[in-house]
C-alpha positions as CSV (number, residue, x, y, z in Angstrom):
1,M,-24.0,90.1,25.8
2,S,-22.0,89.4,22.5
3,R,-23.8,90.7,19.6
4,P,-25.0,88.3,16.6
5,Y,-23.2,89.2,13.0
6,I,-25.0,89.3,10.1
7,L,-23.5,87.6,7.0
8,V,-25.8,88.7,4.1
9,V,-25.3,86.4,0.7
10,A,-26.4,88.3,-2.1
11,S,-26.4,88.6,-6.1
12,Q,-26.5,90.7,-8.8
13,K,-28.2,88.5,-10.7
14,G,-30.2,85.5,-10.9
15,G,-28.5,81.7,-11.6
16,T,-25.6,82.9,-9.8
17,G,-25.9,79.8,-7.0
18,R,-26.4,82.3,-4.0
19,T,-29.2,80.4,-2.3
20,T,-27.0,77.2,-2.5
21,A,-24.6,79.0,-1.3
22,A,-26.2,80.1,1.8
23,L,-27.5,76.7,2.5
24,A,-24.7,75.0,2.4
25,L,-22.4,77.5,4.3
26,A,-25.0,77.7,6.9
27,W,-24.2,74.2,7.3
28,A,-20.8,74.1,7.0
29,F,-20.6,77.0,9.6
30,G,-22.5,74.8,11.8
31,E,-20.5,71.9,11.5
32,L,-17.7,73.8,12.7
33,G,-19.3,74.7,15.8
34,R,-20.8,78.2,15.5
35,A,-24.3,78.7,16.5
36,V,-26.4,79.5,13.2
37,A,-29.4,81.2,11.8
38,L,-30.3,80.7,8.8
39,I,-32.6,83.0,7.6
40,D,-34.4,82.7,4.2
41,A,-35.4,86.9,3.3
42,D,-35.7,86.3,-0.5
43,P,-39.4,86.1,-1.1
44,L,-39.4,83.0,-3.5
45,G,-38.3,81.0,0.2
46,A,-36.3,78.4,-1.5
47,A,-33.7,78.5,1.5
48,R,-36.5,77.2,3.9
49,Q,-37.6,74.8,2.0
50,V,-34.6,73.1,1.4
51,A,-33.5,73.7,5.0
52,C,-36.4,72.6,6.8
53,G,-38.3,70.2,4.8
54,P,-41.4,68.9,5.2
55,S,-41.2,69.1,9.2
56,G,-40.7,73.1,9.2
57,R,-37.7,72.6,11.5
58,C,-33.8,72.0,10.5
59,A,-32.1,69.2,11.8
60,W,-29.0,70.3,10.9
61,P,-26.4,70.5,14.0
62,N,-26.5,74.1,15.3
63,V,-28.2,75.7,12.8
64,R,-31.8,77.2,13.3
65,C,-33.8,78.5,10.5
66,L,-36.0,81.5,10.2
67,A,-38.2,83.6,7.6
68,G,-38.2,87.1,6.5
69,P,-35.8,90.1,7.3
70,A,-37.9,90.6,10.7
71,A,-36.1,87.6,11.8
72,L,-33.0,89.7,12.2
73,D,-34.7,91.1,15.6
74,A,-35.1,87.6,16.9
75,L,-31.3,86.8,16.6
76,K,-29.2,85.4,19.8
77,P,-26.3,86.5,21.6
78,G,-23.3,85.4,19.4
79,E,-25.1,84.1,16.7
80,L,-23.8,83.9,13.2
81,A,-27.1,85.0,10.8
82,V,-26.6,83.6,7.4
83,V,-29.1,85.7,5.4
84,D,-30.3,84.7,1.8
85,A,-31.0,88.1,0.2
86,P,-33.6,88.8,-2.7
87,S,-31.3,90.9,-5.5
88,L,-28.7,92.9,-4.5
89,L,-30.3,95.7,-6.8
90,G,-33.5,95.7,-4.8
91,A,-34.8,97.7,-2.2
92,G,-35.6,94.7,-0.2
93,A,-31.4,93.7,-0.4
94,A,-30.6,97.6,0.6
95,A,-32.5,97.2,4.2
96,L,-31.0,94.1,5.1
97,L,-27.8,95.6,4.0
98,R,-28.2,98.8,6.3
99,R,-28.1,96.0,9.1
100,A,-25.5,93.7,7.9
101,D,-22.2,93.4,9.2
102,G,-20.1,91.2,5.9
103,L,-21.9,90.8,2.8
104,L,-20.9,87.8,1.0
105,L,-21.6,88.3,-3.1
106,T,-22.0,85.4,-5.5
107,G,-21.3,85.4,-9.1
108,L,-20.5,83.5,-12.2
109,A,-17.5,83.3,-14.3
110,D,-19.1,84.2,-17.5
111,P,-19.2,87.8,-19.6
112,V,-22.3,88.2,-18.7
113,S,-21.7,88.6,-15.2
114,L,-18.8,90.1,-15.4
115,R,-20.4,93.2,-17.0
116,T,-22.7,93.2,-14.8
117,F,-20.2,93.5,-11.7
118,A,-20.0,97.2,-12.3
119,A,-24.0,97.6,-11.0
120,A,-23.1,95.3,-7.5
121,G,-20.1,97.7,-7.3
122,L,-22.8,100.4,-7.1
123,A,-25.2,99.2,-5.0
124,I,-22.2,97.8,-2.7
125,G,-20.8,101.3,-2.2
126,A,-24.1,102.9,-1.5
127,A,-24.7,100.3,1.0
128,Q,-21.5,101.0,2.7
129,E,-22.0,104.8,2.8
130,A,-25.2,104.1,4.6
131,N,-23.9,101.2,6.8
132,A,-20.1,102.0,7.6
133,Q,-19.4,98.6,9.6
134,L,-20.6,96.7,6.2
135,E,-17.6,95.2,4.7
136,L,-17.7,92.8,1.4
137,L,-15.7,90.1,2.6
138,G,-15.6,88.5,-0.7
139,L,-16.6,87.2,-4.4
140,L,-17.8,83.7,-4.2
141,I,-17.7,82.3,-8.1
142,G,-20.0,79.4,-8.5
143,L,-21.1,76.5,-11.0
144,Y,-17.5,76.7,-11.9
145,A,-16.7,74.5,-15.3
146,P,-13.2,75.0,-16.8
147,D,-13.5,76.0,-20.0
148,P,-11.5,78.5,-22.1
149,V,-14.5,81.3,-21.3
150,Q,-15.0,80.6,-17.5
151,D,-11.0,80.1,-17.3
152,A,-10.6,83.3,-18.7
153,V,-13.0,85.3,-16.6
154,L,-12.0,83.8,-13.3
155,G,-8.5,84.6,-14.5
156,R,-9.5,88.5,-15.1
157,L,-11.3,88.8,-12.0
158,R,-8.1,87.4,-9.9
159,R,-6.0,90.1,-12.0
160,T,-8.2,92.8,-11.7
161,Q,-9.4,92.5,-8.3
162,P,-6.8,91.0,-5.8
163,G,-7.7,89.6,-2.8
164,L,-11.6,89.9,-3.7
165,V,-12.2,86.4,-5.6
166,L,-12.6,83.7,-2.8
167,E,-10.6,80.5,-3.4
168,P,-11.8,78.1,-4.6
169,P,-14.1,78.6,-6.8
170,V,-17.4,76.1,-6.3
171,P,-17.3,73.9,-9.2
172,F,-20.5,72.4,-10.7
173,D,-22.0,69.3,-9.5
174,E,-24.9,67.3,-10.0
175,A,-25.6,66.6,-6.7
176,A,-25.6,69.8,-5.5
177,R,-27.8,70.6,-8.1
178,D,-30.1,68.2,-7.2
179,W,-29.9,68.8,-3.5
180,P,-33.1,70.5,-3.4
181,A,-34.9,67.3,-4.3
182,A,-34.4,66.4,-0.9
183,P,-35.6,69.0,1.4
184,G,-34.2,68.4,5.0
185,A,-31.0,66.8,3.9
186,P,-27.7,67.9,4.4
187,P,-25.4,69.3,1.5
188,P,-24.3,66.2,-0.6
189,A,-20.7,65.1,-0.7
190,G,-18.7,65.8,-3.4
191,P,-16.4,68.2,-5.0
192,A,-19.1,71.6,-4.5
193,L,-19.1,70.8,-0.7
194,Q,-15.3,70.2,-0.2
195,A,-15.2,74.0,-1.7
196,F,-17.7,75.4,0.7
197,R,-16.4,74.0,3.9
198,A,-12.9,75.6,2.5
199,V,-14.7,79.0,1.8
200,A,-16.5,78.8,5.3
201,G,-13.2,78.1,7.1
202,T,-11.9,81.7,5.1
203,L,-15.0,83.4,5.8
204,L,-15.0,82.3,9.7
205,A,-11.2,83.5,10.0
206,M,-12.3,86.9,8.7
207,I,-15.4,87.2,10.8
208,G,-13.7,86.1,14.0
209,P,-14.5,83.9,17.1
210,V,-17.6,84.8,19.1
211,P,-17.2,87.7,21.1
212,E,-16.6,87.5,24.6
213,P,-19.8,88.9,26.6
214,T,-19.0,91.8,28.4
215,R,-19.0,91.6,31.8
216,P,-20.1,94.1,34.3
217,P,-17.9,95.6,36.7
218,A,-17.7,93.8,39.9
219,R,-19.8,95.5,42.9
220,P,-17.5,96.3,45.9
221,T,-17.8,94.2,48.8
222,P,-17.8,96.2,52.3
223,E,-14.2,95.3,53.0
224,S,-13.8,97.1,49.7
225,R,-15.9,100.2,50.7
226,H,-14.3,100.4,54.6
227,P,-10.8,98.7,54.3
228,A,-9.7,97.2,57.8
229,H,-8.7,99.3,60.6
230,G,-4.7,100.5,60.6
231,A,-4.7,100.1,56.6
232,A,-2.4,102.6,54.9
């Protein structure tokens, strides 16, 4: 059977739009036809509240919602698990990364985030030592509102970390900010959703298609065991 793919969405500090990114990408992957398990592994449980709403069940196409790190043991073959992780610098995230295939780092284009990316790099390096298959898929800049400071930080990241910054950055969008006020609803239309859809397509190209199930070798037929009389 094809194994699931585990994508951890993490950040080195709060306020980077990490949970919104995990939610929107899970929805976008489902929209693109992938079977998705959205796993809320953050103790705050915000992702599950937004995705499931009062019913406790996720109504998004091709997406089911699970809670807690133990949900990794309940994944189905071929599923794409999107994990909303706690802080990258804590023990909880380290345990998740030991089982992950891919890591998406979320951040802001501001000087404070720029200074804390070094700590994130150390945590990611330690995780990759413990899990050789873990791949950093990219850095997603969120809540982007162009101004001289953010433009300078984003430009520096693009120059110093070529290929790491995923495009486009997700712009600040009031509708996306207010999304949690409508639990169970899909992500609201707007520039943020457009960016998340584009990033979802990029990530799926990196992750690749669902692997074909491994088929057991065919059992020999009586004819193959005993060739016909006179056969060479």
